[in-house]
Backbone as a printed PyTorch tensor [residue, N CA C, xyz], in Angstrom:
tensor([[[ 15.3020,  16.6090,   1.7320],
         [ 14.4920,  15.5860,   1.0890],
         [ 13.7320,  16.2270,  -0.0690]],

        [[ 13.6780,  15.5330,  -1.1730],
         [ 12.9730,  16.0390,  -2.3470],
         [ 11.4830,  16.1730,  -2.0520]],

        [[ 10.8390,  17.1530,  -2.6890],
         [  9.4260,  17.4120,  -2.4070],
         [  8.5330,  16.2230,  -2.7580]],

        [[  8.8880,  15.4660,  -3.8110],
         [  8.0620,  14.2980,  -4.1490],
         [  8.1630,  13.2220,  -3.0670]],

        [[  9.3420,  13.1080,  -2.4110],
         [  9.4790,  12.1560,  -1.3050],
         [  8.6390,  12.5810,  -0.1160]],

        [[  8.6310,  13.8800,   0.1820],
         [  7.8170,  14.4040,   1.2790],
         [  6.3350,  14.1620,   1.0040]],

        [[  5.9160,  14.3780,  -0.2300],
         [  4.5270,  14.1370,  -0.5980],
         [  4.1810,  12.6590,  -0.4250]],

        [[  5.0770,  11.7780,  -0.8220],
         [  4.8490,  10.3470,  -0.6740],
         [  4.6960,   9.9440,   0.7840]],

        [[  5.5240,  10.4910,   1.6480],
         [  5.4380,  10.1950,   3.0810],
         [  4.1060,  10.6870,   3.6410]],

        [[  3.7210,  11.8940,   3.2650],
         [  2.4380,  12.4390,   3.7300],
         [  1.2640,  11.5990,   3.2050]],

        [[  1.3700,  11.1420,   1.9640],
         [  0.3260,  10.2960,   1.3970],
         [  0.2060,   8.9760,   2.1290]],

        [[  1.3430,   8.3880,   2.4960],
         [  1.3180,   7.1210,   3.2390],
         [  0.7250,   7.3100,   4.6340]],

        [[  1.0390,   8.4230,   5.2790],
         [  0.4380,   8.7080,   6.5920],
         [ -1.0680,   8.8920,   6.4770]],

        [[ -1.5000,   9.6260,   5.4510],
         [ -2.9380,   9.8300,   5.2320],
         [ -3.6220,   8.4980,   4.9380]],

        [[ -2.9700,   7.6370,   4.1690],
         [ -3.5370,   6.3310,   3.8410],
         [ -3.6570,   5.4580,   5.0920]],

        [[ -2.6380,   5.4720,   5.9440],
         [ -2.6900,   4.6860,   7.1820],
         [ -3.8170,   5.1880,   8.0870]],

        [[ -3.9700,   6.4870,   8.1920],
         [ -5.0580,   7.0500,   8.9940],
         [ -6.4160,   6.6830,   8.4020]],

        [[ -6.5170,   6.7060,   7.0900],
         [ -7.7490,   6.3170,   6.4060],
         [ -8.1060,   4.8690,   6.7560]],

        [[ -7.1050,   3.9950,   6.7570],
         [ -7.3510,   2.5850,   7.0850],
         [ -7.7920,   2.4420,   8.5360]],

        [[ -7.0990,   3.1290,   9.4410],
         [ -7.4890,   3.0570,  10.8570],
         [ -8.9270,   3.5370,  11.0410]],

        [[ -9.2650,   4.6360,  10.4050],
         [-10.6190,   5.1830,  10.5140],
         [-11.6550,   4.2530,   9.8840]],

        [[-11.2140,   3.3910,   8.9850],
         [-12.1000,   2.4250,   8.3410],
         [-12.2160,   1.1140,   9.1070]],

        [[-11.5960,   1.0370,  10.2750],
         [-11.7220,  -0.1420,  11.1130],
         [-10.6200,  -1.1720,  10.9700]],

        [[ -9.6090,  -0.8860,  10.1790],
         [ -8.4910,  -1.8090,  10.0230],
         [ -7.4730,  -1.5840,  11.1350]],

        [[ -6.7660,  -2.6320,  11.4940],
         [ -5.6510,  -2.5180,  12.4260],
         [ -4.3740,  -2.3900,  11.5920]],

        [[ -3.7150,  -1.2530,  11.6740],
         [ -2.4570,  -1.0560,  10.9490],
         [ -1.3420,  -1.6590,  11.7970]],

        [[ -0.6770,  -2.6590,  11.2290],
         [  0.3820,  -3.3810,  11.9390],
         [  1.7350,  -2.7170,  11.7200]],

        [[  2.0180,  -2.3780,  10.4820],
         [  3.3170,  -1.7870,  10.1170],
         [  3.1210,  -0.7450,   9.0280]],

        [[  3.9890,   0.2510,   9.0650],
         [  4.0870,   1.2230,   7.9750],
         [  5.5350,   1.2200,   7.5040]],

        [[  5.7140,   1.2450,   6.2110],
         [  7.0450,   1.2520,   5.5990],
         [  7.9160,   0.0990,   6.0830]],

        [[  7.3610,  -1.1060,   6.0110],
         [  8.1240,  -2.2850,   6.3970],
         [  9.1480,  -2.5850,   5.3150]],

        [[ 10.3850,  -2.7750,   5.7360],
         [ 11.4500,  -3.1370,   4.7880],
         [ 12.2740,  -4.2880,   5.3460]],

        [[ 12.7290,  -5.1220,   4.4290],
         [ 13.6270,  -6.2160,   4.7660],
         [ 14.4670,  -6.4600,   3.5200]],

        [[ 15.7610,  -6.1860,   3.6230],
         [ 16.6680,  -6.2820,   2.4900],
         [ 16.1540,  -5.3690,   1.3680]],

        [[ 15.8390,  -5.9040,   0.2350],
         [ 15.3550,  -5.0720,  -0.8760],
         [ 13.8230,  -5.0550,  -0.9660]],

        [[ 13.1680,  -5.6520,   0.0010],
         [ 11.7030,  -5.7470,   0.0000],
         [ 11.0920,  -4.6000,   0.8000]],

        [[  9.9190,  -4.1330,   0.3230],
         [  9.2560,  -3.0270,   1.0070],
         [  7.7500,  -3.1180,   0.8070]],

        [[  7.0220,  -2.8640,   1.8980],
         [  5.5660,  -2.7790,   1.8640],
         [  5.1900,  -1.4610,   2.5180]],

        [[  4.3260,  -0.6840,   1.8640],
         [  3.9440,   0.6220,   2.4080],
         [  3.1500,   0.4860,   3.7000]],

        [[  2.0940,  -0.3350,   3.6810],
         [  1.2620,  -0.5380,   4.8710],
         [  0.9110,  -2.0190,   4.9640]],

        [[  1.0210,  -2.5480,   6.1730],
         [  0.5380,  -3.8930,   6.4580],
         [ -0.5520,  -3.7270,   7.5120]],

        [[ -1.7300,  -4.2180,   7.1930],
         [ -2.8760,  -4.0710,   8.0870],
         [ -3.6070,  -5.4040,   8.1740]],

        [[ -4.6090,  -5.4420,   9.0260],
         [ -5.4360,  -6.6390,   9.0800],
         [ -6.8460,  -6.2780,   9.4900]],

        [[ -7.7460,  -7.1730,   9.1120],
         [ -9.1130,  -7.1200,   9.5930],
         [ -9.4060,  -8.5080,  10.1550]],

        [[-10.6400,  -8.8190,  10.3870],
         [-10.9900, -10.1180,  10.9650],
         [-10.5860, -11.2840,  10.0690]],

        [[-10.6090, -11.0600,   8.7630],
         [-10.4180, -12.1560,   7.8220],
         [ -9.0370, -12.2180,   7.1770]],

        [[ -8.4400, -11.0750,   6.8690],
         [ -7.2250, -11.0260,   6.0530],
         [ -6.0850, -10.2630,   6.7220]],

        [[ -4.8710, -10.6070,   6.2890],
         [ -3.7340,  -9.7080,   6.4510],
         [ -3.6440,  -8.9860,   5.1130]],

        [[ -3.4860,  -7.6690,   5.1560],
         [ -3.6280,  -6.8530,   3.9580],
         [ -2.3280,  -6.0990,   3.6990]],

        [[ -1.8100,  -6.2700,   2.5030],
         [ -0.5980,  -5.5830,   2.0670],
         [ -1.0390,  -4.4670,   1.1320]],

        [[ -0.6840,  -3.2450,   1.5000],
         [ -1.1970,  -2.0670,   0.7960],
         [ -0.0640,  -1.3170,   0.1120]],

        [[ -0.2440,  -1.0610,  -1.1700],
         [  0.6480,  -0.1850,  -1.9270],
         [ -0.0320,   1.1760,  -2.0180]],

        [[  0.6750,   2.2090,  -1.6160],
         [  0.1370,   3.5740,  -1.6460],
         [  0.7930,   4.3220,  -2.7950]],

        [[ -0.0260,   4.9240,  -3.6440],
         [  0.4770,   5.7590,  -4.7370],
         [ -0.0470,   7.1660,  -4.5180]],

        [[  0.8750,   8.1150,  -4.4510],
         [  0.5240,   9.5060,  -4.1750],
         [  0.8860,  10.3710,  -5.3690]],

        [[ -0.0170,  11.2530,  -5.7300],
         [  0.1960,  12.1910,  -6.8330],
         [ -0.4130,  13.5460,  -6.4650]],

        [[ -0.0690,  14.5540,  -7.2560],
         [ -0.6530,  15.8860,  -7.0590],
         [ -1.8130,  16.1460,  -8.0030]],

        [[ -2.0000,  15.2670,  -8.9720],
         [ -3.1490,  15.4130,  -9.8650],
         [ -3.3820,  14.0910, -10.5910]],

        [[ -4.4830,  14.0360, -11.2920],
         [ -4.7970,  12.8710, -12.1260],
         [ -4.5760,  13.1980, -13.6060]],

        [[ -3.8530,  14.2710, -13.8540],
         [ -3.6320,  14.7400, -15.2240],
         [ -3.0670,  13.6500, -16.1310]],

        [[ -2.1650,  12.8410, -15.6210],
         [ -1.5290,  11.8150, -16.4370],
         [ -2.1060,  10.4330, -16.1570]],

        [[ -3.2140,  10.3850, -15.4260],
         [ -3.8570,   9.1110, -15.1040],
         [ -4.0220,   8.9420, -13.6150]],

        [[ -4.7470,   7.9210, -13.2370],
         [ -4.9560,   7.6260, -11.8270],
         [ -3.6770,   7.0520, -11.2230]],

        [[ -3.3740,   7.3990,  -9.9860],
         [ -2.1360,   6.8940,  -9.3700],
         [ -2.0070,   5.3750,  -9.4370]],

        [[ -3.1140,   4.6680,  -9.2310],
         [ -3.0560,   3.2030,  -9.2200],
         [ -2.6930,   2.6100, -10.5830]],

        [[ -2.8450,   3.3990, -11.6410],
         [ -2.4990,   2.9190, -12.9780],
         [ -0.9890,   2.7780, -13.1850]],

        [[ -0.2070,   3.2950, -12.2370],
         [  1.2450,   3.2710, -12.3780],
         [  1.8980,   2.1330, -11.5920]],

        [[  1.1050,   1.1320, -11.2630],
         [  1.6370,  -0.0520, -10.6040],
         [  1.6690,  -1.1650, -11.6400]],

        [[  2.8590,  -1.4220, -12.1110],
         [  3.0280,  -2.4030, -13.1840],
         [  3.2880,  -3.8080, -12.6670]],

        [[  3.4630,  -4.6930, -13.6010],
         [  3.6730,  -6.1120, -13.2940],
         [  4.9210,  -6.3270, -12.4270]],

        [[  6.0010,  -5.6260, -12.7120],
         [  7.2300,  -5.7910, -11.9280],
         [  7.0180,  -5.3360, -10.4830]],

        [[  6.3000,  -4.2430, -10.2990],
         [  6.0160,  -3.7530,  -8.9460],
         [  5.1310,  -4.7460,  -8.1990]],

        [[  4.1330,  -5.2750,  -8.8680],
         [  3.2620,  -6.2770,  -8.2420],
         [  4.0830,  -7.4850,  -7.8050]],

        [[  4.9790,  -7.9270,  -8.6490],
         [  5.8340,  -9.0700,  -8.3100],
         [  6.6680,  -8.7710,  -7.0600]],

        [[  7.2350,  -7.5620,  -6.9630],
         [  8.0350,  -7.1880,  -5.7870],
         [  7.1730,  -7.1290,  -4.5230]],

        [[  5.9560,  -6.6130,  -4.6400],
         [  5.0500,  -6.5360,  -3.4890],
         [  4.7110,  -7.9440,  -3.0020]],

        [[  4.3940,  -8.8330,  -3.9270],
         [  4.0400, -10.2060,  -3.5650],
         [  5.2360, -10.9210,  -2.9260]],

        [[  6.4270, -10.7310,  -3.4600],
         [  7.6230, -11.3290,  -2.8680],
         [  7.8360, -10.8110,  -1.4510]],

        [[  7.6590,  -9.5030,  -1.2530],
         [  7.8190,  -8.9090,   0.0770],
         [  6.7670,  -9.4480,   1.0390]],

        [[  5.5400,  -9.5710,   0.5730],
         [  4.4610, -10.1000,   1.4110],
         [  4.7550, -11.5380,   1.8200]],

        [[  5.2170, -12.3350,   0.8730],
         [  5.5560, -13.7230,   1.1730],
         [  6.6500, -13.7900,   2.2320]],

        [[  7.6630, -12.9590,   2.1010],
         [  8.7460, -12.9170,   3.0780],
         [  8.2020, -12.5230,   4.4550]],

        [[  7.3510, -11.4990,   4.4940],
         [  6.7720, -11.0540,   5.7590],
         [  5.9680, -12.1770,   6.4160]],

        [[  5.1570, -12.8690,   5.6360],
         [  4.3430, -13.9550,   6.1670],
         [  5.2190, -15.0850,   6.7190]],

        [[  6.3040, -15.3960,   6.0130],
         [  7.2030, -16.4660,   6.4590],
         [  7.9390, -16.0740,   7.7390]],

        [[  8.5060, -14.8760,   7.7470],
         [  9.2740, -14.4170,   8.9140],
         [  8.4120, -14.3860,  10.1640]],

        [[  7.1700, -13.9700,  10.0070],
         [  6.2760, -13.7990,  11.1490],
         [  5.3550, -14.9890,  11.3790]],

        [[  5.5510, -16.0690,  10.6070],
         [  4.7810, -17.3050,  10.7500],
         [  3.2730, -17.0220,  10.8180]],

        [[  2.7860, -16.2760,   9.8350],
         [  1.3760, -15.8930,   9.7750],
         [  0.6390, -16.8470,   8.8510]],

        [[ -0.4350, -17.4030,   9.3690],
         [ -1.2600, -18.3200,   8.5930],
         [ -2.6620, -17.7230,   8.4730]],

        [[ -2.7370, -16.6420,   7.7470],
         [ -3.9920, -15.9230,   7.5260],
         [ -4.0110, -15.5710,   6.0480]],

        [[ -5.1530, -15.6430,   5.3870],
         [ -5.1690, -15.2970,   3.9620],
         [ -4.6960, -13.8660,   3.7230]],

        [[ -3.9460, -13.6910,   2.6510],
         [ -3.4270, -12.3700,   2.2920],
         [ -4.3060, -11.7230,   1.2350]],

        [[ -4.3410, -10.4070,   1.2930],
         [ -5.0550,  -9.6100,   0.2890],
         [ -4.1390,  -8.4550,  -0.0860]],

        [[ -4.2140,  -8.0430,  -1.3450],
         [ -3.3820,  -6.9520,  -1.8380],
         [ -4.2840,  -5.7890,  -2.2460]],

        [[ -4.1310,  -4.6700,  -1.5570],
         [ -4.9310,  -3.4750,  -1.8080],
         [ -4.0510,  -2.3590,  -2.3370]],

        [[ -4.6840,  -1.3960,  -2.9610],
         [ -4.0080,  -0.1680,  -3.3900],
         [ -4.7730,   1.0090,  -2.8070]],

        [[ -4.0360,   1.9730,  -2.2990],
         [ -4.6440,   3.2410,  -1.9060],
         [ -4.0210,   4.3230,  -2.7590]],

        [[ -4.8750,   5.0630,  -3.4540],
         [ -4.3970,   6.2010,  -4.2170],
         [ -4.7080,   7.4520,  -3.4040]],

        [[ -3.7220,   8.3250,  -3.3070],
         [ -3.8520,   9.5690,  -2.5520],
         [ -3.4800,  10.7210,  -3.4790]],

        [[ -4.4530,  11.5690,  -3.7760],
         [ -4.2160,  12.7130,  -4.6610],
         [ -4.3120,  13.9860,  -3.8250]],

        [[ -3.2320,  14.7460,  -3.7990],
         [ -3.1220,  15.9840,  -3.0240],
         [ -3.6540,  17.1490,  -3.8440]],

        [[ -4.6350,  17.8580,  -3.3030],
         [ -5.2010,  19.0030,  -4.0250],
         [ -4.6450,  20.3390,  -3.5410]],

        [[ -3.6180,  20.2800,  -2.7040],
         [ -3.0300,  21.4930,  -2.1560],
         [ -3.4760,  21.7760,  -0.7350]],

        [[ -4.5670,  21.1260,  -0.3240],
         [ -5.0920,  21.3200,   1.0290],
         [ -5.2920,  19.9980,   1.7650]],

        [[ -5.7050,  18.9850,   1.0300],
         [ -5.9660,  17.6800,   1.6470],
         [ -5.8330,  16.5900,   0.5880]],

        [[ -5.8680,  15.3560,   1.0630],
         [ -5.7760,  14.2150,   0.1580],
         [ -7.1580,  13.6900,  -0.1920]],

        [[ -7.3380,  13.3730,  -1.4600],
         [ -8.4920,  12.5990,  -1.9030],
         [ -8.0100,  11.1500,  -1.9100]],

        [[ -8.6200,  10.3300,  -1.0670],
         [ -8.1790,   8.9490,  -0.8840],
         [ -9.1660,   8.0020,  -1.5630]],

        [[ -8.6160,   7.0540,  -2.3060],
         [ -9.4280,   5.9780,  -2.8770],
         [ -8.7780,   4.6650,  -2.4760]],

        [[ -9.5600,   3.7970,  -1.8350],
         [ -9.0710,   2.4980,  -1.3730],
         [ -9.6400,   1.4150,  -2.2850]],

        [[ -8.7490,   0.7060,  -2.9410],
         [ -9.1590,  -0.3640,  -3.8440],
         [ -8.8570,  -1.6990,  -3.1610]],

        [[ -9.9150,  -2.3470,  -2.6610],
         [ -9.7700,  -3.6490,  -2.0110],
         [ -9.4530,  -4.7170,  -3.0470]],

        [[ -8.5970,  -5.6530,  -2.6480],
         [ -8.3090,  -6.8080,  -3.4940],
         [ -7.9550,  -6.3600,  -4.9160]],

        [[ -7.0070,  -5.4180,  -4.9960],
         [ -6.6600,  -4.7570,  -6.2450],
         [ -5.9810,  -5.6720,  -7.2600]],

        [[ -5.2420,  -6.6470,  -6.7660],
         [ -4.5960,  -7.5900,  -7.6800],
         [ -4.3700,  -8.9080,  -6.9650]],

        [[ -4.1890,  -9.9280,  -7.7550],
         [ -3.9220, -11.2710,  -7.2480],
         [ -2.4280, -11.5340,  -7.3430]],

        [[ -1.9600, -12.4730,  -6.5570],
         [ -0.5790, -12.8830,  -6.6270],
         [ -0.3420, -13.5600,  -7.9760]],

        [[  0.6130, -13.0630,  -8.7770],
         [  0.8640, -13.7070, -10.0680],
         [  1.5720, -15.0550,  -9.8700]],

        [[  1.4110, -15.9070, -10.8460],
         [  2.0900, -17.1960, -10.8370],
         [  3.5050, -16.9470, -11.3580]],

        [[  4.5030, -17.3700, -10.5900],
         [  5.8950, -17.1210, -10.9810],
         [  6.3990, -18.1860, -11.9080]]])
């Protein structure tokens, strides 16, 4: 496995642990269905939360969350909609981003609540 893939997996694990430690219930990690994928699906008392995790080794070229473009947001929202339909969930959805920056020893985690809204298609 390529080192960037290993880093991404470690970042997603760190992000899931961060969410659990923050009081969220992590329902799924790396949920996939056909071409759809969600890094973390969690919930709190009010929302079902779809989380995109971006992992980097530095902020030299910008913050990890800055690399989530309109096309990626559209794919995340489509995947979330599919998940909600398949599982017959009637709870408001929220879209969060977790950025995980590896400093060689540990991850610096930043959790951005309600990072983006579902775009109008």
